[in-house]
C-alpha positions in Angstrom: 0.0 -0.1 0.2 1.3 3.6 -0.6 2.5 5.5 2.3 0.2 8.9 3.3 0.9 11.4 5.8 -0.9 14.3 6.5 0.3 17.9 8.0 -1.9 19.4 10.8 0.6 22.3 11.0 -0.8 25.7 9.2 0.4 26.3 5.8 0.7 30.2 7.0 3.8 30.0 9.2 6.1 32.5 8.7 9.5 31.7 6.0 12.0 31.4 9.3 9.7 28.7 10.7 9.3 26.9 7.5 13.0 26.6 7.1 13.6 24.9 10.5 12.1 22.0 8.3 14.6 21.4 5.9 15.9 17.9 6.0 19.7 17.8 6.1 19.9 14.4 4.3 19.4 15.9 0.6 23.0 16.8 0.2 24.2 13.2 0.7 22.2 10.1 0.9 23.0 7.5 3.6 24.5 4.1 2.0 22.6 2.0 4.3 19.0 3.6 3.5 17.0 2.3 0.8 15.7 5.1 -1.7 12.5 4.9 -3.0 10.0 7.0 -5.4 7.7 9.4 -3.7 4.9 11.7 -4.7 4.5 14.7 -2.8 1.4 17.1 -2.7 2.5 20.4 -1.9 0.1 23.9 -0.9 1.4 25.8 -3.9 0.0 29.3 -1.7 2.6 28.6 0.5 5.4 29.5 -1.8 7.7 32.1 -0.4 7.7 35.0 -2.5 11.9 35.0 -2.6 11.5 31.9 -5.0 10.8 32.8 -8.4 9.0 29.3 -9.2 8.0 26.6 -7.6 10.8 24.7 -8.9 13.2 26.8 -7.7 11.3 26.4 -4.4 11.3 22.6 -4.3 15.2 22.6 -5.3 15.9 24.8 -2.3 14.0 23.7 0.3 12.7 20.3 0.0 15.2 17.8 -2.0 18.1 18.6 -4.6 17.7 18.9 -8.0 19.1 15.8 -9.5 16.5 13.7 -6.8 13.1 15.4 -8.5 11.6 13.5 -11.2 8.3 15.4 -12.3 7.0 18.9 -11.2 3.1 18.9 -11.4 1.5 22.3 -11.9 -1.8 21.9 -14.1 -4.0 19.2 -12.2 -1.9 18.6 -9.0 0.8 21.0 -7.3 3.8 19.3 -6.1 6.5 16.9 -7.3 7.8 13.4 -7.3 11.4 12.4 -6.0 13.4 9.7 -4.9 13.7 10.0 -1.2 15.0 8.0 1.6 12.7 6.9 4.9 14.4 9.4 7.0 13.6 12.2 4.4 10.1 11.2 4.1 9.9 11.5 7.3 11.3 14.9 7.9 9.6 16.5 4.8 6.3 15.1 5.9 6.3 17.3 8.6 7.1 20.6 6.7 4.1 22.7 7.0 3.5 23.5 3.2 3.4 19.6 2.3 0.1 18.4 2.2 0.9 14.8 1.3 3.4 12.2 0.7 2.7 8.9 -0.9 5.0 6.4 -2.2 4.9 5.9 -6.4 2.9 2.8 -7.1 3.1 0.2 -10.1 -0.1 -0.3 -12.0 -1.1 -2.4 -15.1 -2.7 -2.6 -18.1 -6.2 -3.7 -18.4 -6.2 -6.0 -20.9 -13.8 -3.8 -37.2 -17.3 -4.8 -36.0 -17.9 -3.0 -32.6 -18.3 0.5 -33.8 -21.9 -0.9 -35.7 -22.5 -2.8 -32.6 -22.9 0.5 -30.0 -25.3 1.9 -32.4 -23.0 3.8 -35.3 -24.3 3.9 -38.6 -22.9 5.1 -41.9 -24.2 8.4 -43.4 -26.6 9.1 -40.6 -26.6 9.7 -36.8 -23.4 10.6 -34.4 -21.3 10.2 -37.2 -22.3 12.3 -39.1 -23.8 14.4 -36.8 -20.2 15.3 -35.0 -18.3 14.9 -38.5 -17.1 11.8 -37.1 -15.2 13.5 -34.3 -12.8 15.9 -36.5 -12.4 18.8 -34.2 -11.9 16.5 -30.6 -8.3 15.5 -29.5 -8.6 12.3 -27.4 -5.3 11.8 -25.2 -4.3 8.3 -24.9 -2.2 7.1 -21.9 -0.7 3.8 -22.4 2.4 1.9 -24.0 3.1 4.5 -27.2 1.9 4.1 -30.6 3.3 2.7 -33.9 2.8 5.7 -36.1 3.1 4.3 -39.5 -0.1 1.9 -39.2 -3.0 2.9 -41.7 -5.4 3.4 -38.7 -3.3 6.5 -38.1 -3.2 8.3 -41.5 -4.2 12.0 -42.0 -5.4 11.7 -45.6 -8.4 14.1 -45.7 -8.5 15.8 -42.4 -8.3 19.3 -42.0 -6.1 21.6 -40.1 -4.8 20.7 -36.6 -7.1 22.5 -34.0 -5.6 25.7 -33.2 -5.9 25.3 -29.4 -3.6 22.4 -29.4 -0.4 23.1 -27.7 1.2 19.9 -27.4 4.2 18.3 -29.2 5.8 15.3 -30.9 8.7 14.3 -28.7 11.6 12.6 -30.5 13.7 9.4 -29.7 14.6 6.3 -30.4 13.1 5.5 -34.3 10.6 8.5 -33.4 11.3 11.6 -35.1 8.6 14.7 -35.4 7.7 13.3 -38.9 6.0 10.4 -37.4 3.2 13.1 -36.0 0.7 14.2 -38.5 -2.8 16.1 -38.7 -4.1 12.7 -37.3 -1.5 11.9 -34.7 -1.1 15.6 -33.5 1.2 14.9 -30.0 3.4 12.1 -28.5 5.4 12.1 -25.3 6.7 9.5 -23.3 7.3 9.6 -19.6 10.3 7.6 -17.9 11.5 8.9 -15.2 9.0 6.8 -12.7 9.9 3.9 -14.3 13.5 4.5 -14.2 13.6 5.6 -10.7 11.7 2.4 -9.8 13.7 -0.1 -11.9 16.6 -1.7 -10.3 19.6 -2.0 -12.5 22.4 0.5 -14.3 21.4 4.2 -14.6 19.5 3.7 -17.6 17.4 0.8 -16.8 15.4 0.9 -20.1 16.2 -2.7 -22.0 16.5 -1.0 -25.4 16.5 -4.6 -26.8 12.9 -4.6 -25.7 11.9 -0.9 -25.1 12.0 2.2 -27.4 12.7 5.1 -25.4 10.5 7.4 -26.9 6.6 7.1 -27.8 7.1 4.1 -30.3 5.1 1.1 -28.9 7.0 -1.8 -27.8 4.0 -3.7 -26.5 1.2 -3.2 -28.6 -1.1 -2.2 -26.0 -1.6 1.3 -26.5 -1.4 0.9 -30.7 -4.5 -1.2 -30.0 -6.3 1.0 -27.8 -5.2 4.4 -29.7 -6.8 2.6 -32.8 -10.0 1.6 -31.2 -10.9 4.8 -29.9 -10.1 7.1 -33.0 -8.5 4.9 -35.9 -9.2 5.7 -39.7 -11.4 3.6 -41.7 -12.0 2.6 -45.8 -9.7 -0.3 -45.9 -9.8 -3.8 -45.7 -8.8 -5.3 -42.1 -8.4 -8.6 -40.6 -5.9 -10.9 -38.3 -4.6 -13.9 -40.4 -8.0 -13.8 -41.9 -9.7 -13.5 -38.6 -12.8 -10.6 -38.1 -12.1 -9.5 -41.6 -14.1 -6.4 -42.7 -13.2 -2.3 -42.8 -11.2 -0.9 -40.3 -12.9 1.8 -38.3 -12.3 3.0 -34.8 -15.2 4.7 -33.0 -14.2 8.7 -33.8 -12.4 7.7 -37.0 -11.8 11.9 -37.6 -10.8 12.6 -34.0 -7.2 13.6 -33.4 -4.9 11.3 -31.4 -2.6 12.8 -28.7 -0.4 10.0 -27.2 1.1 9.6 -23.7 3.2 7.0 -23.2 3.5 6.3 -19.3 3.6 2.2 -19.8 6.6 -0.1 -20.4 6.8 -3.2 -22.1 6.9 -5.8 -19.3 7.4 -3.4 -16.5 3.9 -1.7 -15.9 3.3 2.0 -15.4 4.3 4.0 -12.3 2.2 6.6 -10.7 4.6 9.5 -11.0 4.5 9.3 -14.7 0.7 8.8 -15.3 0.3 12.0 -13.0 2.9 13.9 -15.3 1.0 12.7 -17.9 -2.1 14.2 -16.8 -0.7 17.3 -15.7 1.0 17.7 -19.2 -2.0 16.3 -21.4 -4.5 18.7 -19.5 -2.2 21.9 -20.4 -2.0 20.5 -24.0 -5.4 20.9 -24.8 -7.1 17.5 -25.0 -10.6 17.0 -24.7 -10.8 13.5 -23.8 -8.2 11.5 -21.8 -8.7 7.7 -22.3 -6.5 5.6 -19.5 -6.7 1.8 -19.7 -4.6 1.2 -16.4 -5.6 0.1 -12.7 -4.1 -1.3 -9.6 -4.4 -5.1 -11.0 -5.3 -6.0 -7.6 -9.1 -5.9 -7.7 -8.7 -3.1 -4.8 -9.6 0.3 -5.2 -7.4 3.0 -3.6 -8.7 5.7 -1.4 -8.9 8.8 -3.7 -6.0 10.9 -1.9 -4.0 8.1 -2.6 -4.5 7.4 -6.0 -2.9 9.6 -8.6 -5.4 8.5 -11.3 -8.3 9.9 -9.4 -6.6 13.0 -8.4 -5.1 13.9 -12.2 -8.4 12.8 -13.7 -10.3 15.3 -11.0 -7.9 18.1 -12.2 -8.7 17.2 -16.1 -12.5 16.9 -15.1 -12.4 20.2 -13.5 -11.3 21.7 -16.6 -13.8 20.4 -18.8 -12.0 17.1 -20.3 -14.1 13.9 -20.1 -11.9 11.0 -18.3 -12.7 7.5 -19.7 -11.0 4.5 -17.2 -11.2 0.7 -17.5 -12.8 -1.1 -14.7 -10.4 -3.9 -14.3 -10.0 -7.6 -15.3 -10.7 -9.1 -11.8 -14.2 -10.3 -12.5 -16.3 -12.3 -11.7 -15.5 -11.3 -7.9 -17.7 -9.2 -6.3 -16.3 -5.9 -5.1 -13.3 -6.3 -7.9 -13.9 -2.9 -10.0 -11.1 -0.3 -9.7 -11.0 3.4 -11.0 -14.0 4.2 -8.9 -14.0 8.0 -8.4 -17.3 9.6 -9.2 -15.6 11.7 -12.0 -14.3 9.0 -13.8 -16.3 7.2 -16.1 -15.3 3.7 -15.5 -16.2 1.0 -18.0 -16.6 -2.8 -17.9 -16.4 -5.3 -20.6 -19.0 -7.3 -23.0 -19.1 -9.1 -26.0 -20.3 -8.3 -29.7 -22.0 -10.6 -32.0 -19.1 -11.8 -33.5 -16.9 -15.1 -32.1 -14.4 -17.7 -33.5 -15.6 -20.6 -32.7 -13.4 -24.0 -32.7 -14.7 -27.1 -31.7 -13.1 -30.1 -29.8 -13.8 -33.4 -31.3 -13.5 -36.3 -28.8 -12.8 -39.7 -30.0 -16.1 -41.2 -28.6 -17.5 -38.7 -31.3 -18.9 -35.7 -28.9 -17.9 -31.7 -29.9 -17.2 -29.3 -27.6 -17.6 -25.7 -28.4 -14.4 -23.1 -27.6 -13.0 -20.4 -29.2 -9.5 -19.8 -30.8 -7.9 -17.3 -33.2 -5.0 -20.0 -34.3 -4.1 -19.1 -38.0 -1.5 -21.7 -38.8 -1.6 -25.5 -40.4 -4.6 -27.2 -39.2 -4.9 -30.6 -37.9 -7.4 -31.5 -40.8 -9.4 -34.1 -38.5 -6.5 -36.1 -37.3 -6.9 -37.6 -34.0 -4.2 -37.5 -31.7 -3.8 -38.8 -28.2 -5.1 -36.7 -25.3 -3.1 -35.8 -22.1 -3.9 -34.0 -19.0 -0.9 -33.2 -17.2 -2.9 -32.3 -14.1 -3.6 -35.9 -13.2 -0.5 -35.9 -11.5 -1.7 -33.6 -8.6 1.1 -30.8 -9.3 -0.6 -27.8 -9.8 2.3 -26.6 -12.1 1.7 -29.6 -14.2 -2.0 -28.6 -14.4 -0.9 -25.0 -15.3 1.5 -25.9 -18.1 4.0 -23.8 -16.2 7.5 -22.9 -17.8 9.7 -26.3 -17.3 6.7 -28.2 -15.8 5.8 -30.6 -18.7 7.6 -33.7 -19.2 8.5 -34.3 -23.0 8.3 -37.9 -22.5 4.7 -37.5 -21.8 3.3 -34.8 -24.1 5.4 -35.5 -27.2 2.9 -35.9 -30.0 -0.1 -35.3 -28.1 -2.7 -32.8 -27.5 -2.5 -31.4 -24.1 -5.0 -30.1 -21.5 -3.8 -26.9 -19.5 -5.7 -25.4 -17.0 -6.2 -21.6 -17.0 -4.1 -19.3 -14.7 -1.1 -17.9 -13.1 0.3 -17.6 -16.6 -0.6 -16.1 -19.6 -2.9 -18.2 -21.9 -0.7 -18.0 -25.0 2.3 -18.6 -22.8 0.9 -22.1 -21.8 0.6 -22.9 -25.5 4.3 -22.3 -25.9 5.4 -24.6 -22.9 3.6 -27.2 -24.4 4.8 -26.9 -28.2 8.7 -26.6 -26.3 8.0 -30.0 -24.9 6.7 -31.2 -28.3 2.8 -31.4 -27.9 0.9 -30.9 -31.3 -2.3 -28.9 -29.9 -3.7 -27.6 -26.6 -6.8 -27.2 -24.9 -7.0 -24.6 -22.2 -9.6 -25.5 -19.8 -11.2 -22.7 -17.7 -11.8 -23.2 -13.9 -14.4 -22.6 -11.8 -13.5 -18.8 -11.2 -13.6 -18.1 -15.2 -16.9 -20.5 -15.6 -17.8 -20.4 -19.3 -16.3 -17.1 -20.3 -13.8 -17.3 -23.2 -11.4 -15.0 -25.2 -9.5 -16.0 -28.6 -5.9 -16.2 -28.7 -3.8 -16.3 -31.5 -1.8 -19.1 -30.3 1.5 -20.5 -32.1 0.1 -24.0 -32.1 -3.0 -25.5 -32.6 -5.1 -24.8 -29.5 -8.7 -24.0 -28.2 -10.0 -22.4 -25.3 -13.0 -24.3 -23.7 -15.3 -23.4 -20.6 -15.1 -25.1 -17.2 -18.0 -27.4 -18.2 -16.6 -28.6 -21.3 -13.0 -29.0 -19.3 -14.5 -31.0 -16.8 -16.2 -33.4 -19.6 -12.8 -33.7 -21.4 -11.1 -34.6 -18.1 -13.6 -37.2 -17.3 -13.4 -38.4 -20.7 -9.6 -39.0 -20.3 -10.1 -40.5 -17.2 -12.8 -42.9 -18.5 -11.0 -43.9 -21.6 -8.3 -46.1 -22.2 -7.1 -44.7 -25.1 -8.3 -40.8 -25.3 -7.8 -39.1 -28.4 -9.1 -35.6 -30.0 -8.7 -33.2 -32.7 -9.6 -29.5 -33.0 -11.5 -28.1 -35.6 -11.2 -24.4 -36.6 -14.2 -22.5 -38.1 -13.1 -19.1 -38.6 -15.2 -16.1 -37.8 -19.0 -16.0 -37.2 -21.1 -13.2 -37.3 -24.7 -12.5 -35.7 -23.9 -14.3 -32.8 -27.2 -14.7 -30.0 -27.2 -13.7 -27.2 -25.2 -10.4 -27.6 -24.0 -8.5 -25.6 -22.9 -10.7 -23.1 -21.1 -9.7 -19.8 -17.6 -10.7 -19.9 -16.6 -13.0 -17.1 -13.4 -11.2 -16.5 -15.0 -7.6 -16.1 -14.7 -6.5 -12.6 -18.0 -6.0 -10.5 -19.3 -4.0 -8.2 -20.6 -2.6 -5.4 -17.7 0.2 -5.2 -15.6 -0.8 -2.4 -14.8 3.0 -1.4 -18.5 4.8 -1.5 -21.4 2.1 -2.5 -23.4 5.1 -3.2 -22.2 5.7 -6.4 -22.7 2.5 -8.6 -19.5 1.3 -10.4 -18.9 0.4 -13.1 -21.0 3.1 -14.9 -21.8 1.0 -18.1 -20.2 -2.1 -20.3 -18.7 -1.4 -23.6 -17.1 -4.0 -26.1 -14.1 -5.8 -24.8 -14.1 -9.3 -25.9 -12.1 -10.3 -29.0 -11.5 -6.8 -30.5 -9.7 -6.3 -33.8 -7.6 -3.2 -33.8 -3.9 -1.9 -34.7 -1.0 -3.8 -33.6 2.9 -2.7 -33.4 5.4 -4.2 -35.4 7.7 -4.8 -32.6 6.4 -8.1 -31.6 4.1 -10.8 -32.9 0.2 -11.1 -31.9 0.8 -13.1 -28.7 3.4 -10.5 -27.3 5.8 -13.4 -26.7 9.5 -13.0 -27.3 9.8 -16.0 -29.5 6.7 -15.4 -31.5 8.1 -14.1 -35.1 4.9 -13.1 -36.5 4.2 -9.9 -37.8 0.7 -8.4 -38.2 -0.9 -5.3 -38.7 -4.0 -6.0 -36.9 -4.3 -8.0 -33.3 -7.7 -9.2 -31.6 -7.5 -8.5 -27.7 -9.9 -9.1 -24.9 -10.2 -6.9 -21.7 -11.6 -4.0 -20.0 -8.6 -2.2 -21.6 -10.4 -2.5 -25.1 -14.1 -1.4 -23.7 -12.6 1.8 -22.4 -11.2 3.3 -25.6 -14.8 2.6 -26.8 -16.1 4.8 -24.7 -13.2 7.6 -25.0 -14.4 7.5 -28.7 -18.0 7.8 -28.0 -17.1 11.0 -25.6 -15.2 12.3 -28.7 -18.2 12.2 -30.9 -20.9 13.4 -28.4 -18.3 16.4 -27.4 -17.6 17.3 -31.2 -21.9 17.1 -31.5 -22.5 18.9 -28.3 -19.7 21.3 -27.6 -21.1 22.9 -24.5 -21.6 19.4 -22.8 -19.9 18.7 -19.2 -17.9 15.5 -18.9 -20.5 14.7 -16.8 -23.6 15.4 -19.1 -21.7 13.5 -21.7 -21.1 10.3 -19.0 -24.8 11.0 -18.2 -26.2 11.0 -22.0 -24.2 7.4 -22.0 -25.3 6.1 -19.2 -29.1 7.0 -19.1 -29.6 5.6 -22.6 -27.4 2.3 -22.3 -29.4 -0.9 -23.4 -30.1 -3.5 -20.4 -31.0 -6.4 -23.1 -29.4 -8.2 -25.6 -29.8 -8.9 -29.3 -32.9 -11.4 -28.2 -34.5 -8.2 -26.1 -34.0 -10.5 -23.4 -32.0 -9.7 -20.1 -28.2 -9.5 -20.5 -26.4 -12.6 -19.3 -23.7 -13.0 -17.2 -20.7 -15.2 -19.0 -19.6 -16.3 -16.3 -22.9 -17.8 -14.8 -25.0 -18.0 -17.4 -27.6 -16.1 -15.4 -29.0 -12.3 -15.7 -26.4 -10.1 -14.7 -27.3 -7.0 -12.7 -26.3 -3.4 -12.6 -23.7 -4.3 -10.0 -22.3 -6.4 -13.1 -23.0 -3.6 -16.0 -23.5 -0.3 -14.1 -26.5 1.5 -16.3 -26.1 -0.9 -19.0 -24.1 -1.3 -22.6 -23.2 1.5 -24.4 -25.7 2.6 -27.0 -24.5 5.7 -29.0 -27.5 5.5 -31.5 -29.5 7.2 -28.3 -26.8 9.2 -26.6 -26.5 11.6 -29.1 -30.0 12.9 -28.3 -30.4 11.9 -24.4 -33.4 14.4 -23.7 -32.2 15.0 -20.0 -29.1 15.1 -18.7 -27.9 14.7 -15.0 -25.1 17.6 -14.7 -22.4 17.8 -12.1 -20.0 20.9 -10.9 -16.7 20.7 -9.4 -18.6 22.1 -6.4 -20.8 19.3 -6.3 -17.8 16.9 -6.1 -16.0 18.7 -3.3 -19.3 18.7 -1.3 -19.6 14.9 -2.0 -16.3 14.5 -0.5 -16.8 16.2 2.4 -20.0 14.0 2.6 -17.6 10.7 3.1 -15.9 12.4 5.6 -12.6 13.8 4.1 -10.9 16.5 6.2 -10.3 20.0 4.0 -6.4 19.0 3.9 -7.4 15.7 2.6 -9.7 17.2 -0.2 -7.2 19.7 -1.0 -4.8 16.5 -2.2 -7.9 15.7 -4.8 -8.5 19.4 -5.8 -5.3 21.1 -5.8 -7.0 24.6 -4.2 -8.1 24.9 -0.8 -12.0 24.2 -0.3 -15.0 24.7 2.2 -17.3 22.2 3.4 -20.8 23.1 3.9 -21.7 23.6 7.8 -24.3 20.7 7.4 -22.6 17.6 6.3 -23.7 16.5 2.8 -25.3 13.2 2.1 -23.0 11.7 -0.4 -25.9 9.9 -2.4 -27.3 13.4 -3.4 -24.3 13.9 -5.6 -26.3 14.3 -8.8 -25.4 11.0 -10.4 -27.6 9.1 -13.3 -28.0 6.0 -10.8 -29.6 5.4 -7.4 -27.8 3.6 -4.5 -30.0 3.2 -1.6 -28.1 1.6 1.6 -30.3 0.7 4.3 -28.7 -0.2 7.8 -29.1 -3.7 8.3 -30.0 -3.3 12.0 -33.0 -1.5 11.3 -36.1 -3.1 12.6 -39.4 -2.6 10.4 -39.5 0.7 7.7 -36.5 2.5 6.8 -36.5 5.3 4.5 -33.7 6.8 2.1 -34.6 9.9 0.1 -32.7 11.4 -2.9 -32.5 14.8 -4.6 -32.1 14.8 -8.1 -32.1 17.7 -10.8 -32.3 17.0 -14.5 -31.2 19.5 -17.5 -33.1 19.6 -20.5 -31.2 19.0 -24.0 -33.7 18.2 -26.1 -36.8 20.1 -27.3 -37.3 23.4 -25.3 -40.8 22.8 -24.6 -41.2 19.4 -23.1 -43.0 17.2 -20.5 -41.7 14.4 -18.9 -43.5 11.8 -16.7 -42.0 9.0 -14.3 -42.1 5.3 -14.5 -40.6 3.0 -12.2 -39.6 0.0 -13.5 -38.8 -3.6 -12.1 -39.7 -2.2 -8.7 -37.3 -3.9 -6.1 -39.8 -6.4 -3.9 -40.3 -5.4 -0.6 -39.3 -1.5 -1.6 -41.7 1.3 -2.5 -40.1 4.1 -4.8 -42.2 7.2 -5.0 -41.1 10.2 -7.1 -42.0 13.8 -6.6 -43.1 15.7 -8.6 -44.2 12.8 -11.3 -44.4 15.7 -14.0 -41.3 17.5 -15.2 -42.3 20.3 -17.2 -39.9 22.2 -19.3 -40.1 25.6 -21.1 -37.2 28.0 -23.2 -36.8 29.7 -19.9 -36.7 26.3 -17.4 -34.4 24.0 -18.4 -34.0 22.5 -15.1 -35.8 20.4 -12.6 -35.6 18.7 -9.4 -37.1 15.9 -8.1 -37.3 13.7 -5.1 -37.1 9.9 -4.9 -38.0 8.2 -1.6 -37.4 4.6 -1.2 -39.3 3.2 2.0 -38.3 -0.8 2.8 -39.8 -2.9 5.3 -36.8 -5.3 6.4 -39.3 -7.8 7.5 -40.3 -8.3 3.8 -36.9 -7.1 2.1 -35.6 -10.5 0.3 -32.1 -9.6 -1.3 -30.4 -12.1 -3.6 -27.2 -13.7 -3.7 -25.5 -10.5 -4.6 -26.9 -8.8 -1.6 -29.1 -6.2 -3.0 -32.3 -5.7 -5.1 -32.4 -4.1 -8.3 -34.7 -1.8 -10.5 -34.8 1.2 -12.3 -36.6 4.6 -12.6 -37.2 6.5 -16.1 -38.1 9.8 -17.3 -40.1 9.7 -20.9 -41.5 12.3 -22.9 -43.2 9.9 -25.6 -39.8 9.8 -27.6 -36.8 9.9 -25.0 -36.7 7.5 -22.2 -34.0 8.9 -19.5 -33.3 5.9 -17.3 -31.7 5.3 -14.3 -30.9 1.9 -12.1 -32.0 1.4 -8.8 -29.9 -0.5 -6.3 -31.2 -1.2 -2.9 -28.8 -3.0 -0.1 -28.4 -3.5 3.6 -25.2 -2.6 5.2 -23.9 -3.3 8.5 -23.3 -0.3 10.9 -19.5 0.0 11.6 
């Protein structure tokens, strides 16, 4: 966990007293102390006038210049530096230091999808927004492979005049790599270098580029998903063939490389990217990065939450990935109320493969294998996990005995190592094919992989059936039949089993994730530095790759936000989020409730938030729930944060209302009622919401409560909202009354319903969650 130290000393002490806190270790570090990277939040207004800049102040009073990594002055005030523990203890007592927290490593959360989310050629949001041509999307990721056709600037107009960014040069990256499409590119490595062991320059240049160039592929993929150009055929080795297109094909891209191949992303670099991107002039930030442990950090400890607050306060929309730690409950990360948190679902395209057993049974799976097929030949089938050794069942490196697996199809259990790496282990041991079986935690959720040998992923039930066949047969055999690309899959969307779930572990009053978007088997551009598996031994090169993860869902929403921003330049980030949430779909293409891939049962708002992104309706939502920076401050006051803690997030000093606000009254497009479980009899929860009319000036909306939770009475006053050209905002009160004796919560511990306002054309829908909590 990051370390957080608060100082209660007032920041207005005299300069003479400030100097008493200068720590002596800045000139020479003790050889027996371990130095680490820390981020320091400084009260900028405390800078003594004798220093011309904050940098001069920091280097004169806090640490020497060579120890400073980044200076922050746009979304955050302070700096990051390499310090010893003694230095941290000393500097934390300085009256101008609001907080000190240790730098932390983050992880990446790792075609046809634009049509699937409601975009249509020649009409609707694409045409209304001119495909997002005047909007700038900042992508925080592993960089970009600029030569890909997805980043062509053909037929694009001039770069928006407000753009203040630059095209940084470095290894295999020059100013000529930027154009009217890729208008800016930067890289941030100081935090990574300071946290990496080894020589002074720990960037492994055999694996990485010390420049914005992408050696991993993830950044190229997310950038092209959000804003890749279109009008050319694309596929990955024949799979997912079609016209390549991003969600906002004409939007401009600014790439901020904060993540490094095989070594992750560090908070100090991420915060520097937020600071720079907002100053550069981006309109949207797409960040498919998170903690990687399924645990949400408190906002004042989370540079993604802090940086995004500063961005949103300046009108920049921030889209983030929910994480891949599903189907466990309370696994969602990036849960700050000002962020858009995006989970993942499937689209109506699949890459089926079949495992054909020697007894004639055919078991369904998926695969992106594109090499020589098995042509129906049956091979002996073996399961190394019969030994009872976990590493054998997982097909870990050097775990397989070649004398046992040579010439056979091998069953490997999913987990602990990358799926494609297991196939490589089998191939090295002489196996001819692999069946990758889900465990109970993954259920029936499947994603395709471009394996190096014939391989097929199957669900937990199919995996158990194959293992049972091996145990019961004297000579178990199998083959794998690869069937290519199949369109029109039903049901779709299905909630991806890996997609992180609610409830929100920090503040359950705010429903997270906000919604889901396509994140399974997504085709997008790829780097030329590695093969489609990302393995060092994969010598294949491909212009496009197919990946799955909430990392892929996030840029769909980033591109969607760019289109909405272009069509509605006056909308705030909260209004854009509201438009997407209140128009999201909660049924699949069979017009049935969306299914949870992990269980096969209906999914809930804890899984998908408001629903699945539907841009066909989001362009014209009718009403929006808007939120200001002052509203977010009241929310932070309401959850019990002190003024100094809030200032760590907001940058500027704040005041809390005399009467403590209720956090559930943040004007969010969802309603979560937390009822104390100790209450006997009737419990009541009241919400206040305000909607802004963005549709026809003269409109009348009527309320409708749908799927009212059993045992809960929901009343809304007034039940009619009348708008005129002079009256664009209306408030209403929602009261939920529950009798604990009749309240029957499901397995998730909650009841679900929805509330909608409709004028006959628009349906403005908000999910309802009712749950019981235990008193502290």
